[in-house]
N, C-alpha and C positions, 0 to 999 in steps of 0.2 A: 887791187890785191887785198884779199881778206885775211885778216890776222886772227888766229885762234888763241884764245887765252885759256889755259888750264889752271883752274883754281885748286889750291891744295885742300884735300879732304880733312875734315876734323877727325881727330881720333875717335870721338863718340860715334860718329856715323860709320866709320869703318868697323867698329865692334858690333854695331847693330846689324850691319849687312852680313857679317860672318855668321852671326847667330841665326839669322833668318834662313840662310842656305843650309846650316847644320840641322835645324829642326824640321825643315820641309819634308825630308824623307821619313822622319819619324811620324809626322802627322799623316802622311799618306799611308803609312803602314797601319796605323790605328783605324783609319777609315776603311781600309780593305778588310781588317779583321771584323769590324762592326757589320760589314756587308755579308759576312758569312752567316749561314742559317743557324739560328739558335736551336738547341735540342728541345723537343716537345716536353711540356710539363706533364707529369704523371699524377693523377688524383687518386688518393686512397679512399676507397668506398666499401660499404657493406652491402651485401646483396642477399636476396632470398628467391627461391624458385616459385614459379607459378604452379600451384597445386590444383588438383581436381578432387573435390570432396562432395559429400552429401551434406548440405547446409540446411539447418532448420529455418523455416520462414517464421519470423517472430515480429511482434510489436512490443516496443518498450515504452514505458511510461513511469511517471512518479505517482505513487499511490499513498493513501492515508489509511492507517489501521483504525478499525472501528470494533467496539465490543460487539459480540454476537447478540447479546441482550443486555440492556441497561435498565435498572430498576431504581427509582428514587423512593426510599422508604419514608412514609409519613404515618402519623398516628390517626386512627379513626375515632379515638376517644380522647377526651381531655383529662388532665390530672398531672400529678407529680411523677417525674421519672424516677422510679425507685431503684432500678438496677440496669447496668449495661453488661451484656454477657459475652462480648467479643473485644478483640484488640483491633486497632486501626490497621488496615492492610492484611487482615487475616483472610485465609480462604474459608468459606463457609459452604455448607451443603444445604440443599433445599430442606426446609423444615426446621433448621437450627434456631434456637431461641436467641434473639438479638437484644430486645429491650423488654422491660417490665414496667408498665404504668400502674400506679396505685390502684388496686382493684376493689378497695373496701366499699366505696359508694356503689359500685356496680353489683357487687355481691349482695349488698343490702337490698337493692331493687330486685334482684333475682329471688331472694327469700320472700319478699313481699308478694311477688307475682306467683310463686309457688304456693303460698298460703291462700291466696284468693282462689286459685285453682282447686286446692283441697276443699275449702269451704263450699264452693259451688258444686263440687262432685258430691259431697255429703247431702246437700240440698236436693240434688237431682235424684239421689237414691231414695230419699223420703218421698219426693214428688211421684216417682214411679210406683212406689208402694201404694200411695194414695189412689193413683189412677186404677191400679189393680183391685183395690178394695171397692172403689166407687163403681167399678164396672158391674159388680154383683148387686150393689145397692140400687143402682138406677134401673136395673131389670126388675127388681122387686118393688120399685117405685117408693123406696124409702128416702131417696134424695131426688132432687130435680135434675133434669137434663142439663140445665145451666150450670149447676155445681160440678157435674161430671166434666162438662166441656172446659170449665175453668181449670180443673185439675190437669186435663190434657194440655192446655195452653201453658201451664206452669212448667210441665216437663219439657215442652218444646223450647221455651225461653231459657231454661237452665242449660239445655244442650248447646244452644247458641252462645250462652255466656261462657260455657266451658271451652268452647272453641276459641273465643277471644282471650280467655285466661291462658290457654295453651300457647297461643301466639305471643302473649306478653312474656311467658316463661321463655319461649324460644328466643325472643328478642333480647331478654336480659341475659341469657346464656351467651348470646352472640356478643353483647357488649362486654361481658367478662372475658371472653376469649380474645377480644380486641386489645385487652390490657397486656396480653403476652404477644408481642410482635415477633413474628418468625420470618426467616428468609424465604421469599417466594421462589427463588432460583438458586442454583449453585453458582458460586463466582467468588470474586475477591472484593472485600470491602474497601472503601476509600476513607477519606477523612471523616471522623466522627463529628457531627455538627450539633450535638446536644450532649450535656453531661448529667450525671446523677444529681438529682435534686432540682433540676429545671422544671418549670411548669410548662407543660405541653398543651397546645390547643388542638382541638379536633379538627381534622380536615383543613389544616393550615396550608394554603397554596404557596405561601412564601417561605415555608420552613420545612426542610427535609432533615431527617435524623441521620441518614447515611445513604450513600449511593453504592450499589453493587453492580459490578461489571462481569459478565460472563466472557472469559477469554479462552475457553476451550469448548468448541472451536471458536474461530475469530474471523472477522471480515476484513478484506482490504478493498477499498473503493478507489477507482482511478478513472481517468477520462482519456479517450482516444479521439483523433480527428474523425470527422464524419466521413471522410473519404475512405477510411478503413472499415466502416460499418458493414458494407456489402460482403467482403471477404470473411469477416468475423461471423456474420449470420450464416454464410455458406458453410463454413467448416464446423460451426456449432450444430447445424442441422445434421451433419454426418456423424457426430459423436461428441463426447464430452471433451472440452478443451482444457489443457493443463496450464497451470500458472507456476511461476517461480518468483519468490520475493527475496531480495537481498537487503539486509539492514546495513547502512553505511558504517564502515570501520568495524565490522563484525567478522571475525575470522572463521565463523562457523559456515557450514554448507548452507545454501539457500533453502528456504522453506518451500515446500511444494503444496499446491492446492489445486482446485478446479474452478472454472468459470461458472458462477451460479446465477448471475443476474445481468440482463441488458436492459437499460432504461427504455421507456416507451416514447421518449421524445429527444430531439437534439436541442441542445442549448443554443439559442439563436445569437446570444451575445458572444459566445466563444467559438461556435462552430464545432463543438465536441459533444460526445455522448458519454454518459456515465455507465461504467461496468463495475461488477463487484465479484470478488472471488471468495471462496470459503476455504479456510486452512485449518487442519487439525490442531496445530500449534502444541503438540505434545511436549516439546522441550521449553515452551514459553519463551521463545526468542522474540516473538512479536508482542508488542504492547500497545494498548489503545493510545492513539494520538501521535504515534510515530510516523515519520515519512520514510518510505522504502522505495526501491527500484523494483518495478514489476515487469516481468517478461511473459507475454502471452504466446504460447506455441500454437501455430496454426497448422502447418504441414511441413514437409521436408522436400527441398529442392535437390534433385540428384544431378551428379556430373557438373557441379558448379565450379567455375574457375575462381580461385581466391588468391589474394596477395595481402601482405601486411598493410595496415592503414598508413604506415610511415612512408610507403612507396608512392602514395598518391600526392601529386603536386597540382596546383591550380594556377593557370595562366590566363592571359587575355582571351584565349580561344577555348577555355574549359579545362577539364582535368586531363592530365597526362602523367606518364611515368618515364623514367630513364631505364632502358634495357641495356644489357651488356652483350655486344656481338662476340662471336668466337675469336676475333682478333684483339679482344680486350680494349675496345673503344665503345663510348657511350652513344646511345641513339635515343632521341625523344620519341615517344609513341603516344598519340592521343588515345584515350580510353573512355568507355562508358561504364560508370560504376553502378552497382546495384545495392543490395542491402548490406548494412554492416553486420558483423558477426564475430564476437570475441576478439576484438582488436584487428579484425581483417575486413576486407571488402570483397564482395562478389563482383567479378568483372563480367559485364554483359557483352562487351565487344572491345577488341583491340589487342588481345594477347592470346598466346597459345601455351598449352601445357609444357612445362620444362624450361621455358625462357626464364632468364634471370633478371630481376628488377632491383634497382638500387634502392636500399632502405636507409642509407646513411651517407652523408657527404655530398648531397645534391647541390648545396649552395655553391660549390666550386665547379660544378659541371656545366659544360655546353655540349651540344651535339657534336660528335666527332672526337671528343677529348679522349686521350689515353687514360686508362685506369689501372689500378692495382687492387685486387680484391684482398681485404684483410680478414675476411671470414669465409669459409666454405660452407654452403648450405648443407644441413644435416641430411636432407632427403632430396631426391631428384625424381623428376618425372611424375607419373600419376600416383596419387595417394588416395586411398579410400579408408575411412575410419572403420 
């Protein structure tokens, strides 16, 4: 016979058991609630339409401004610098007087050369009269033929001497003119490198008095990759190519010019070729030594599809964009991009006119996500400027 013993339960165990049975239904209810489908998250995005435009085909580069002409002024004669006739940074015209070198020594040499010329001209006059007189006497045999020939020789010698004297006078005049240094071109003066009272050496290769830069017109030189040389030559042969230059942080409109030079060789070290443009620079926004952004217009691409540059994303498989479907969900679309233009990219393949691309909020997007558009595009469909 088996006897059963029922042990009395402790009060703590009874309380725990009751709590377990009371909480079980609540836990089951929470689990069921969690298994319910959560609502889809809506992502707030900005969009822009795919537009069709005529887009200029351009090449952009960094250019350096160069003076149209640069002249380093040096003295051809030596002496004391007596006078400076301009201010530093002043605009001067061709022929304006810039410096005066003490001319006293050179004027004295000029007077001496002129005196020698006058003396020999007087002697020539007398020698010519002697020849005229001797011509009659030699016919009458009053003088010998030898005396007559000597008189003729004297005339020829004096004529030669007068030519030498005239050359000496011309040279002395030239030396005096060199004492007055004038501007060979119109332009803007730079820093004055010699002051009144300085002793100036003639033809001093190490010493310039001032440098003049011609800035109207002005050059901008820039380099482009050698891969672009073919199309530049192609379009340059068809007509003059236009250039635009933008000075950084300058609110003015870009300066316009024309392509005037293509170098005759490609730089092997950099794989680029040098080009140069000429700009009228009427408003003097361009200054020698500045760096500017240069845009070379080649031609115009018609019916190009463009999107804002903010829409372009880069992934492991290349460039793509998010487009918005009619049901307000996002879709990734691979694209092939072309040239950049004014903050936009030309799309060679992957999009159609009128589709909406996401320009803001992409970091929260995945394909198929629901979206809410916080801006409406200002224009829809095809746009032609």
